[in-house]
Every structure is written in structure tokens, then in C-alpha cells.
N, C-alpha and C positions, 0 to 999 in steps of 0.2 A: 730957176728955170724949169720952164715945161718939160712935161716928160717927152712930148714929141719932138722939140728942139734938142732933149738930150739924144733922142734914138737918131734924130739926122745927122745930128752930130757925128756921133758915133758911128753911124753907118758910112758919113762921108769919109772919116779917119780910115776905118777900114777899107774902102774903095782904095782911097789914095795908097794904102800900105801894099794893097795886092797891088798895083799896078807897078809900085816899085818893085817888086818882086821878079817884074820881067829883066830889069837890068842885072845882069851876073855879078858886077861889083859890089853890090848891095846886097846878095844875097844870104850870106852869112849875118848880116846884122839882121834882116829880116827874119830869119831862123830863129834869132834869139828871142824878137820879139813875141813870136807865136808859141813858142816850146815851153814845155814845163818840164821839171827834172821830174825822171821816172820814180817811182816809189821806193825802190829799193836801190837806189843809187844812195851811198851815205857821202858824207864830208868827210873831210880826212880826219876831223876829231873822232865821229861817231866810227869809222872804219878802226882807228887805233883803240877805240874803247872795245870795238865787237872782238878784234885780235886778242887784245889784252886778256878779257876773260876767256875766250877760245881756250889761250895756252893756260891757263891757271886752272880750268874746269880739266883740260885734258891731264895736266900733271899733279895737280892739287886733289881733286875732285873723283876721277874716276878709277884710280887704283884703290881708293877706300869707300867704295859704294858698299861693298857687301859687310864691310867692317860698320858703317852706318847704321843697315839694315839690321845687322845682328844687333848689336846694341841700343836700336831703338832711339837714336837721338846722334845729334850732331855736336862734336864736342865746343866748349863753349870759346876756346882757343882759335877754332877757325872760324866762329861766328865773327869772334874779334877781329880776325884777319879780314874779314867781310866787310866790315866796319871800315876797317883803317885804310882800304881800297877805295872805299866812298861807295861800293855796291850795295849797302844795305840803306844806304839814303841818297840815293843819286839825284833826287830832287829836291832835296834840301839846300836852301839859300847859302852861299859862303858866310852870310853874316852869322849864322846858325851852324857852322861846321860842316856844312855838307859840300859837297863840289858843284853846286848849283845848276843841277843836269834837267833834263827835260823828262816827260814820261816815255817818247820815242827811246832817249838813251836807257831807261828803266826797262823798255821792253827789249833790246837789243840783248843785255844783261842777263834777264829771267830767259830768254830763250838759250842762250849756250849755254848756262848751267844745266838747263832741263834737258840738253842733249847726253847727259850722263846721271844725272840725278834729279827727275822731276821734282823730289821731296824737298831739296833744299833750295831749289828753284822757287818752289811753292812759297817756301817759309821767306825767301827773299819778298817774292810776289806781295804776300801780304805787309810785309813792313812798308812796301815802295809804293803801294796802291792804297789799300784801306787806311792804312795807318797814316801815314805821311800826305795822304789824300786829305785826311780830314783834319788836320794839323795845319795844313797849308792854306786851305780852303775855308776855315772855320773856326780855328782859335783866334780870340784877342790877344793884343799884345801882351798882356801880362801873361798868358797862358803860354805863348810863345818864346819869352826869355825865360820862364820857369821850366820847360818841358823840352821845344823844339832842340836845343842843342842836344839835350840827353838822348833824344831818339835819332840825333843826328850822328853821333859819335859812339855810342854803347849801349843803349837801353834798347832793347825789343818790347815790340808792343804788340797787342792782340785786340780783335773787332769782336765785342761780346754780343751777337745779335740772336742765335738760332736756339731754340728752345725744344723740349718734348713735342710741345702741341703745336710748335710754328716754326715749319721747315721753309716750304715755300711759300705758305701762307705768313710771311715773316711778322706783321704786323697784330696777330691774333696772340702776341706774346703776353706772359703772366707776371713776368719780371715787376715791381712796383717800387717806384721811390714817393716818401712821403716827407712832406716838408716839418722839420723839427726845429725851429728856432733860425738860426743862421745855418742850419746842414738839411740836406736828405739823408734819410736812412733807407737803405735799398734791400728788398728782399726778393729772393729769386734764383732759379739755377737754369744756366747755358751748359747747352751741348757742344760738345764736337768743336769745340774753338782749338783753331791752327795757333802754336806758338803760346799757347796758356803757359806751360810748364817752365816757359825760359822766360817769360812776360816782365818786365819791372812795371810798365803802365799798361790798364786795361779800358779800351773807350768801351763801357757798358752803354746798352741800351734798356731803358725801364720806363714804363710810363707811370708818369707823375700827376696824370687827371686823366683815369679812366672813365670817367663818365664823357670823354669827349674822345674817346673811342682812339683811334691811329694818332688822331692830333695832339694825342698828351703825351706819345713817346717823346723821349728827352734822352740824349747822350752826355753821358758823365764820365770826366776821368777820373778814375782809380787807381790807385795807387796798390799794387799786388801785395805788399805788405800790411795793408790796412787789416786791423782786427775784424775778422768777420770772413775774411775771403778765402777760400776753400780751393785749392786745384785738386782734382782726384784723379785717379791714375788713368795712364795714357789708357785710349781705346785701342785695342787689337785689332788691325787693319790688314786688308789684304794687300795693300802696296804702300807707296810713301813711308814707310817706316821711320825714314828719318826725320821729317816734320812730325809733329805730338798733335795730338787732338785730343782734346782732356775736356771732362764736365767743369763747370767752376759754379761754384756755390757761394752765397751772397747770403749771407744771415745777420741782420741788423747794423749792415756796413754803412758807417757814417761818414758822409760825403759835404765838404762845404758847398755851400752854394754857387761858390765864385769855381767849383769846377764844372760848371753845368758848360755844356760848349753850344755855341749859337743861339741858346736860348732855350726857355720851356716850351716842348711842343714843337721844335725843329728837327725832331730826332729822325721823323720818318723822310724829311727831306734829304737828311744828312745821310740815311741809310742807301735811299736809293741812289743819289749820285754817285755815293763811293761803289757801290754795287756796279756801277755801270764802268768806272774806272776799272774796278777787279776785274771785270771780263775781259778786259783788253789784257792784262797781265796772264788770266791764265790760257788765252788765244796762243799768247807767247809762250809760257810754259809748257803746252801740249804742241806747239810748232816745234818745239825744242827736241820733245820725247818723239817726235814722227821722224823728224831727221836723224836723230842718233840711231833709230833702227836702220833706217838707208845707210847711213856709213858702216855701220857695221854688216848689215848683209849683202849690200853690191859688191863690196870686192869680194867677199866667202863667194858669189855664185861667178866670178870673172877667176875662179881658182880651182872650186870644186869642179872633179869631171863625173859622168855618169855617161855610159856608152861611147864614150871614147871623145864626148867633145865637152865642154865648158858647159854648166847651168847657163849662163847667160846666152849662149849660143843656140838655145832652145828659143822660137820664138813665140810660144805662151809665155816665157819666164819673161822675155822683152817687154812683150804687151802689157802684162802685169806690175814690171818694175816701173815702165815708161808712164802708166797711169798714177801709179802711186807719187810719182815724181810732179807730175802736172797736179794735181789734188795738192802736194804740198806747198808748190808754188803758187797756186791759187790760195792757199790757205794763209802765207807769208804776205800778200798781196792784201788781204782783207785785215788781218792784224797791224799791219805797219799803216795802210791807209787810216784806220780808227785812231790810231796813239796819235798821227798827224794831226787829225781832225780836232783831237782833244787839244793838243798844244797851240792850235790856232784859234782857239776859242771859237769853233764851231761844232753844231749839233752833232753828235757823235753816237747818241743812244742805241740807235738802229743799228750804225754799223759795228759798233760793242758785240750787240747780240749777234748780229750775223757772224762775226769773227768768232768768238767764243763757240758758237756751235757748231760751226762746220769744223774749227781746228780741234775741238774736243773729240768729236764723233769720226773725225777722220784719223785721231792718234790711236783710239782704238781699232780700228781698221787696219792700220798699218801696223800696230805690233803683233795682231794675229797673223796677217798676212807672212810678217818678218819669220814668225816661229815657223811658218807654211812653208817657207823658202829653203830654210835651215834645216829643216827634216828635223831628225832624232835631236839633231845638237841645239836646236831652237827650243826644245822641252828642258833642256838642262840647265842646271845654273850655273855653269860653264860658261855660257854666253849671256851678253845682259839683257836680250831680246825681250826674255819672259819676264823680267824685272821691268822693264822698260812698260810694257803690256799692263801690267800689274798698276805700274804707279799711273797709267793715263786712265783707267776706269773712272777713277773720282772726278777727273774733269767733266765728266756728262751730268753730275751730280750736283756739286758744291757752285756756291752763287750764282745761283739758277740753273735749274734742273734742262735737258734738253726741250722736254715740252714747254717750260716756262719761257723759255728762249724763242720756241717758235710761235707762243703765243702774244709775246712781246712784238717781235717782228710783225705779225699779223696787223696788233694796232695801229702799227704806223703805216703798212699798207693801206689799212681801211682808211686812216685819215687824208692819205695822200690821195685817193680816189672818192671822197667825197662831193 
């Protein structure tokens, strides 16, 4: 059918529908035809998941956040609980031991955990976006049978990309993989790798054809127990102490050629696509942190009195809180939209960058505002807000700094106006 006939048929159909709207008895049916569900409207299953994670986070995570921060680790028994709940592998199919959920489902989990401890939320985010994203999209059947069930039920993975000289310029990496018979031998050092000290599997980016530049970058599955793999001491950080970031050193690490993911030279494509997914997860993580600040601070302003009235009753305070709530709602819409686009197999890279940029910058703003609203209490460790602020700061850095996000968004805008 030619395009003009399609247009005429569509226009005719819409005209007939509009005429039917004039009949009251058909109004409800026509509203259904023309309406779409709001982004924040959750299905029954989605609401049940969100509520379950919220209860767990409040009962099991919130009382122990200072313990996790002090010990700079999450106990393995709690990580196994997260696996048992299906939250460390939300997107993994049922046949591999996962719950068979979506990226949007994972977003809800990450958001709720982020309200109390963005470090734990970030640990789970990496597993659900970067690690499982690679496994689901790029593993061959043999690799899925060998590794995906482990990643779904008990094994933490990590994504080894960044190096000393390749942060924002990720493809300037110096880690090399040299073919030797049926194996590749990997040498190099990765930095700031999340979950490295608890990972059983590592997805390692190395250049197997340096003469081809970034087109030689290849992704390898590396068992963390392989000789030559050394996870160095945890980095000392400002926040997110519950989640480890460690250097990982590869010295003559021998990996079978069967552990190449996707094919030689596809590493740059894998990295780019997974970072897009990861940015949605980070947006959810920082959305949770912002909401966590508000959930603590707003009730306080309704109880604390100065000059004979509640803090909340001062118009200046109302305006600041209202503005923060408005921006948090906007962030939620951006994050949810990006996740639902991804699950619908529609383009989402621009939306992911926007969601990541806006949510991470907002979390820092809200955290700092929360401390101001609490006054001296906000500066004390007795209140969780100072921790949520510290935990939010890395969000504007990892998986693409705010400036890199703006560069990415600008490229899409340029293409749209060509």
C-alpha cells in the first residue's frame, strides 16, 4: 500500500473515532483507544516488587548502613540473600535460575535500595546492567550454559574497563590480549573496578589487535581465580564504602579463546551498549538517594519548631522543598522512560544519558540542601543525609561524567537538527 493511501486510511479512521466521541455511551471505550498508561503507573507485579524491596531495604539495609560503611564491605550472607530474592539477577531468564524480569524491574529494585544505601544499590546495579546485560545480549549458548546460571544464583561479576590513562576516553586502554595457540594471554591493569573483590567472574576489555585501534578491543570472560589475576586493596573513598572499587592486575593471564564474548574486535560495541544500560541503573540509584534524603528531612521539618512554628510552615522552606520534589519527580520520569524504552527495544541512548545526567546532578543538590534544612543535625553522622550526599557524589563521575553526558546529548541534538 502506498504511503498516501496509508495516510488517508489512518486519517479516515481517526476522523471516524473522533465522531464517535460525541456519543456518551462510547466515551469510555474511546478513551481507552486514545490513552496510554502514565510512566509511573506500575502493574500489580511491579508494585509488589517495589513494595517488597522497600520493606527489605527499610528492615534489613537501613539499620546496618553504618556497619557496612565502617567495615567497608557487605557481608556475603546478605549478598546471597539478594541472590535468593532474585534481585541480583532480575533480568536473568527462568531457565537460568533468574526471575525473568525486565530492566524496568531492575530499575525499581535499584531505586528502592538506593534510598538507604547507594553503595549496595550500586553493587546490584552493576550486576543487573553491565554484567547481566553483557551475558544476555552477547553470550553464545555455550557461554550461557556455563556461566549464566552462576551469575543468576550465586556469582557476582565485575566489568573491567577503566585504566589509568583511559577513563572518559575508555578506548585508549593499554591492556593487551595476545593470541597463543588456543588461548589469549592478557596483560594490563584496570582501576576503580566495582565489585572486583567479591567477583567470581570478570568481563575484561583488552585490545587483541592494537594496530586496528579501538576496533581491536575485545571482551573476555575471566575466572577471578585464574593464575595471574590479582585484586589489589580497596580504594579509600569519600562515600559508597559498602561497594568495593579495586585495581585489578592481569599478569600473563591465560584465557581460552572460547571465552571471547561476541567476537574479536566487538569489545568497543559491547562497552558502549552496556554503558548506556548502566546509565539507566545509575539514574535509578541516584533517584533513590534523592528520595531517601526527602523521606528523612521533610518529616523533620514538620516536627522541628523555631520562632514558634514548624520549619515547614516557613514559605521559604516550602518553596525549596517543593522545588526539590518537582525535580525528583522529573528525574523519576526520565529514568522510568529510559528503562521502558530499552525494554521495548526502542532507541534509548539519548534518554539514558539525559536520565543519568539529571538524576546524578540532582542527587548532589538534594543531599546538600537536606543538610542545610537539618542544620547542625545534618552535619552529624547521627542523621543519614550526610552519608547519602557522600554516596551521591560518584554518580556524576562513573560510567560517564556529567560533561561526557552533555557531550552525548549534544551529539544526538546535532543529528536531530541536521
